[in-house]
N, C-alpha and C positions, 0 to 999 in steps of 0.2 A: 669767219674772220677775213677781213679785207686787208690785203697788203699791197703796197705800191713798190714796184721794183725800182731799185737804184741802178745807176749805170756809171761806168767810168770808161773814158776813151783816151787813148794816147796814140801818138805817132812817133816814128823814129826814122833816122837816117840810116843808110847802109853802114854796117860796122866798119871800122878802120882797124884791120889787124896789125899788130906790131910786126914790122917786116925786118927788123934788124938794122934799120938805118939810124935809129936813135937809141940812146941808152934808155933803160927803163924809167929813170927819173925824168929825163927830157920828154919821153913819150907821155907820161902821166901829167907833167906840167902843161904840155900842149893840150891834153884832154881838158884839164881844168880851165885853161884859157880859151876854150872853144875852137881851137885850131884843128882838133880831131873830134869826130863824132863820138858821143858816149856810147857804151855798149847798150844794145836794145833792152837788156834785162833791167837796167837802171830806170828806164821809163816805165817798163811793165810793173815793177814793184815800187817805184817811187823813192829811190834813193840816189844820192849824189856823192861823188868824190869831192871833198871840199879843201883838202890840204895834203901836201906831200913834202917830205924832206928826206934826206938820206936815212934809210932805216925806219921810216915812219909814214903811215897813211891814215887819214881820217875820213870816214864816210858819215853822212847824216841821212836818215830816212824818216819820212812822215808816216805815222800810224793811221789806220783807218779801218772801217768795217770790211773793206774788200780783202783784208788780210786775215780775217777771222777763221778760226778752226770751228768744228762743230760745238765746242764748249762755249764759244762767245768771247774768246780772247785771241790776241795776235798769234798766229801759227808759229810753232817752233822752227819751221823751215825758213821763215823770214829772218829770225835771229841768226840761224845758221848761214844764210846767204849774205847777210851783212858782215858777219864775222869772216866768212871765207873770202869775201871781196876785199875787206880791209887787210886781212892777213896776207893774201897773195900780192896785193899792191905794195905792202910794206917790203916784201921780198923783192918785188920788181924794181923798187927804187934803188936797190943795191946792185942791179945787174948791168954789166957793160953792154955796149953795142954787140949784137950777134949772139946774145944769150937770152933764153926764155925759161919759163918755169911752168910746172903744173902741180896742182895739189895732189899729194899721195895719201895724206891722212889729215882728217879734221876732227878735233875733239871739241865738243860743245857742252858747257855746263849752264843750264838755265836756272836762274835764281828766283825770279818772280815773273808773274804774268804782266803783259802790257795790254792796253785796250785802245780803242779809237781815240778816247779823250787823253791818253798819255802824252800825245804830241810827238815831237821829234826825238828819235833815238840817235845817239852819237856813238860811233864805233871807232876806237883808236887802237891801232895795231903797231907793234914795234918788233923789229927783227931781234932774234936771239943769236942766230948763227947763219951766215951765208958763206958757203964754200964753193968749190968748183962744181960739185955734182949734187949737193943737198943744201937745204936751208930750213930753218925753223923760225917761228914767230909766235907771239902771244898777243891777245887783244882783250879789251873790255868793252861791253855794250852798256851804256848808261843813258839815263834820261837827260836830255839836254837842259831842261829847265830845273829838274830836281836833283840831279847828280846821283840818283839811286842806281845801283848795279842791277841790271836785268839779266845779263849773261856774261860769261867769259869763255875764251877758247884758245886753242893752240893749233898750229898746223905744222906739217912736214911737207916739203916740196922737193921735187926733182928738178935739177937745173940741167939744161941741155942747149946745144947750139940751135939757132933759128934756121929755118930752111933757107937754102941759097937763093 
């Protein structure tokens, strides 16, 4: 059996950490506007933050064979990464200057497999609660063209001051 290897190459700019000079929403808007370099994982896995507003974040990611698991479908870790990114950024949109977050719990429910031909997956997350020290959010991962539900999830986040 003869097989031809496929390849995928990407490059990235050095990441721009949130320093506490902008609110979470302003930081994410600057990222969407290209004023701040996207995180390297976005290029590695092929997803993008496309919309934010207070309490809401939307990511889109293109499926492809490079995301396959041994069974020949998109790896569940890709679903989890899209969900975690959207959930965390939804929380970030509600954080004032000088506050940051980290995921403390991620719950993922996978509903159906996606494949290279599935196309763009869209992940929309909304906050449920954002307090002084904790936050929660929920999200849905759907096919951008067919609206089918592929996964849904929840997060719990710790909220803390950014480094001085």
